[in-house]
C-alpha positions in Angstrom: -55.1 -8.1 -43.5 -56.0 -4.4 -44.2 -58.3 -2.4 -41.9 -58.7 1.3 -42.8 -61.0 3.6 -40.8 -62.0 7.2 -41.7 -58.8 7.8 -43.7 -58.1 11.4 -44.7 -55.2 12.7 -46.7 -54.9 16.5 -47.3 -52.0 18.1 -49.3 -51.1 21.7 -49.0 -50.0 23.4 -52.2 -49.1 26.9 -51.3 -52.3 28.4 -50.0 -54.5 25.7 -51.5 -55.5 22.5 -49.7 -56.2 19.4 -51.8 -58.4 16.8 -50.1 -57.1 13.6 -51.8 -59.0 11.2 -49.5 -62.1 12.2 -47.6 -62.8 9.7 -44.8 -62.3 6.3 -46.5 -63.1 3.1 -44.6 -62.1 -0.2 -46.1 -61.3 -3.8 -45.2 -59.3 -6.3 -47.2 -59.1 -9.9 -45.9 -56.1 -12.1 -46.2 -56.2 -14.0 -49.5 -58.3 -11.5 -51.4 -57.7 -10.4 -55.0 -58.9 -6.8 -55.2 -58.8 -4.0 -57.7 -59.1 -0.3 -57.1 -60.4 1.8 -59.9 -61.1 5.5 -60.4 -60.5 8.4 -62.8 -57.4 10.6 -62.6 -57.4 12.6 -59.4 -59.9 10.3 -57.7 -57.5 9.4 -54.8 -56.7 5.8 -55.8 -53.0 6.4 -56.1 -52.9 8.2 -52.8 -54.7 5.3 -51.2 -52.3 2.8 -52.7 -49.3 4.9 -51.4 -50.8 4.8 -47.9 -51.5 1.1 -48.1 -48.0 0.5 -49.3 -46.5 2.6 -46.4 -45.1 5.1 -48.8 -47.1 7.9 -47.3 -49.0 8.7 -44.1 -52.6 9.8 -43.7 -53.5 13.2 -42.3 -56.0 11.5 -40.0 -57.7 8.1 -39.5 -56.2 4.7 -38.8 -54.6 2.0 -41.0 -53.8 -1.4 -39.7 -51.8 -3.8 -41.8 -51.5 -7.5 -40.8 -52.3 -6.6 -37.2 -49.9 -3.5 -37.0 -51.2 0.0 -36.7 -49.0 1.8 -39.2 -50.7 5.2 -39.6 -48.3 6.9 -37.0 -45.1 5.0 -37.5 -41.7 6.7 -38.1 -40.1 6.6 -41.5 -37.7 3.9 -40.4 -40.5 1.8 -39.0 -42.5 2.2 -42.3 -39.4 1.1 -44.3 -39.2 -2.0 -42.2 -42.9 -2.8 -42.8 -42.3 -2.3 -46.5 -39.3 -4.6 -46.6 -40.9 -7.4 -44.6 -44.6 -7.4 -45.5 -45.2 -5.8 -48.9 -44.1 -6.6 -52.4 -44.5 -3.9 -55.1 -45.1 -4.2 -58.8 -45.2 -1.0 -60.9 -46.4 0.0 -64.4 -42.9 1.0 -65.4 -41.2 -2.1 -63.9 -38.6 0.0 -62.0 -35.7 -2.2 -63.1 -32.1 -1.1 -63.2 -31.2 -0.7 -66.9 -27.8 -2.4 -66.8 -28.5 -5.1 -64.2 -29.2 -8.8 -65.1 -32.5 -10.2 -64.1 -31.0 -12.5 -61.4 -29.4 -9.5 -59.7 -32.6 -7.4 -60.0 -34.4 -10.1 -58.0 -31.7 -10.3 -55.4 -31.8 -6.6 -54.6 -34.6 -6.8 -51.9 -32.7 -9.5 -50.1 -29.5 -7.4 -50.2 -31.4 -4.4 -48.8 -32.8 -6.5 -46.0 -29.4 -8.0 -45.1 -30.3 -11.5 -46.0 -27.4 -13.7 -47.3 -28.6 -17.3 -46.8 -29.5 -18.8 -50.1 -29.9 -15.5 -51.8 -28.9 -16.5 -55.3 -30.9 -19.7 -55.2 -34.0 -17.9 -54.0 -33.7 -15.4 -56.8 -33.2 -18.1 -59.3 -36.2 -20.1 -58.1 -38.3 -16.9 -58.3 -37.3 -16.3 -61.9 -37.9 -19.9 -62.8 -41.4 -19.7 -61.3 -42.4 -16.8 -63.5 -41.1 -18.6 -66.6 -37.8 -16.9 -67.0 -35.3 -19.7 -66.4 -33.6 -19.0 -69.7 -33.4 -15.2 -69.2 -31.7 -14.9 -65.8 -28.6 -13.1 -67.2 -30.6 -10.9 -69.6 -30.7 -7.1 -68.9 -34.0 -5.2 -69.3 -33.1 -4.0 -72.8 -32.9 -7.7 -73.8 -36.3 -8.5 -72.5 -39.8 -7.8 -73.7 -42.2 -5.7 -71.7 -44.0 -8.7 -70.4 -40.7 -10.4 -69.4 -39.6 -7.3 -67.6 -42.8 -7.3 -65.6 -42.3 -10.9 -64.7 -38.8 -10.0 -63.4 -40.6 -7.3 -61.3 -43.1 -9.9 -59.9 -40.2 -12.3 -59.0 -38.5 -9.4 -57.2 -41.7 -8.6 -55.3 -42.1 -12.3 -54.2 -38.6 -13.1 -53.2 -38.9 -11.6 -49.7 -42.0 -13.6 -48.9 -44.4 -10.6 -48.6 -47.8 -10.8 -46.9 -49.3 -8.6 -49.6 -48.5 -7.6 -53.2 -49.5 -4.1 -54.3 -49.6 -3.8 -58.1 -49.9 -0.3 -59.5 -51.2 -0.5 -63.2 -49.1 -3.6 -63.7 -50.4 -4.1 -67.2 -50.5 -0.5 -68.3 -47.5 -0.7 -70.6 -48.2 -4.2 -72.0 -50.1 -5.5 -75.0 -53.1 -7.9 -74.6 -51.1 -11.1 -74.7 -48.5 -9.9 -72.2 -51.3 -8.6 -69.9 -52.9 -12.0 -69.9 -49.6 -13.6 -69.0 -49.2 -11.3 -66.0 -52.7 -11.8 -64.8 -52.3 -15.6 -65.1 -49.3 -15.4 -62.7 -51.2 -13.2 -60.2 -54.3 -15.4 -60.3 -52.2 -18.5 -59.8 -50.4 -17.0 -56.8 -53.6 -15.8 -55.3 -55.7 -19.0 -55.9 -53.1 -21.6 -55.0 -51.1 -19.9 -52.3 -53.6 -17.4 -50.9 -51.3 -14.4 -51.2 -53.3 -11.1 -50.9 -53.1 -8.9 -54.0 -54.4 -5.4 -54.5 -54.3 -3.8 -58.0 -54.7 -0.2 -59.0 -55.9 -0.2 -62.6 -57.8 2.0 -65.1 -58.6 -1.0 -67.3 -62.0 -2.6 -66.7 -61.0 -5.9 -68.3 -58.0 -6.2 -66.0 -60.2 -5.4 -63.0 -62.6 -8.2 -64.0 -59.8 -10.7 -63.4 -60.0 -9.9 -59.7 -62.7 -11.0 -57.3 -63.7 -7.5 -56.0 -63.7 -4.1 -57.5 -63.6 -0.9 -55.4 -64.4 2.4 -57.3 -63.1 5.6 -55.9 -64.2 9.1 -57.0 -63.3 12.5 -55.4 -61.7 10.8 -52.4 -64.7 8.7 -51.5 -65.5 5.0 -52.2 -68.3 5.1 -54.7 -68.9 1.4 -54.8 -67.4 -1.8 -53.5 -68.7 -4.9 -55.2 -67.8 -8.6 -55.6 -67.1 -9.9 -59.2 -69.6 -12.7 -59.7 -67.5 -14.6 -62.2 -63.9 -13.3 -62.4 -62.3 -13.6 -65.8 -59.6 -16.3 -66.0 -56.5 -15.3 -67.8 -56.5 -17.3 -71.0 -52.7 -17.4 -71.6 -50.9 -20.4 -70.0 -47.2 -19.9 -69.4 -44.8 -22.7 -68.8 -43.2 -22.8 -65.4 -45.9 -20.7 -63.7 -45.6 -20.9 -59.9 -46.4 -24.4 -58.7 -46.0 -26.3 -55.5 -42.7 -27.5 -56.9 -41.4 -23.9 -56.9 -43.1 -22.3 -54.0 -44.1 -23.0 -50.4 -46.1 -21.1 -47.8 -44.2 -19.5 -45.0 -45.9 -17.5 -42.3 -49.0 -16.8 -44.4 -47.0 -15.7 -47.4 -45.4 -17.5 -50.4 -41.6 -17.9 -50.8 -39.4 -19.6 -53.4 -38.6 -23.1 -52.3 -34.9 -23.4 -51.5 
């Protein structure tokens, strides 16, 4: 799924060069549930931006789902993002005055899809337990509910991979468990590849592999012997009644 070799990223700030990544090599197989950890300034956010095709490396190679993306144009990167990657962010990135159903429809609108758009968005929200909140705006939802809207929005385009940047950073313990329950279910039952950036060790322990980055290098890359199972069980979590596999990804059943 992800093959990275000798990845270097250098930023120039005036006369100063900042080496954010210093020759990282990394593989993530399809269906893995991985977390990336590191202190502030370690390079983990830069790595996530490159994996998400939001930035380009200074040198090295990056192959995503069989496509070498490290030298693509901005338009080509945008197409990869739209078709292969779902994003979930710490701050949810929801439009403040837009109902949940329309938030989830947005990626389909941007990609020009019209067939079954409303139904797919509705199924996505039902699958994350928000069937009764589809017309609610972000200000009418709790933090955990807003993040579930963001997950539904990430899934509705049938991505090959989900990148989650501190997805529980703004949530309390119970809401964090709810979010991790959804991610674990999607990964275990449908094999969708999920990569987290997190500074929370207890969240990282919900994944099956933890990669530690420091000073632009991978310090360690270890399997989690017994991943922690999210203890909160939500009603209407994704099940085979709501989702089906399509081209190696997972998509709301229409």
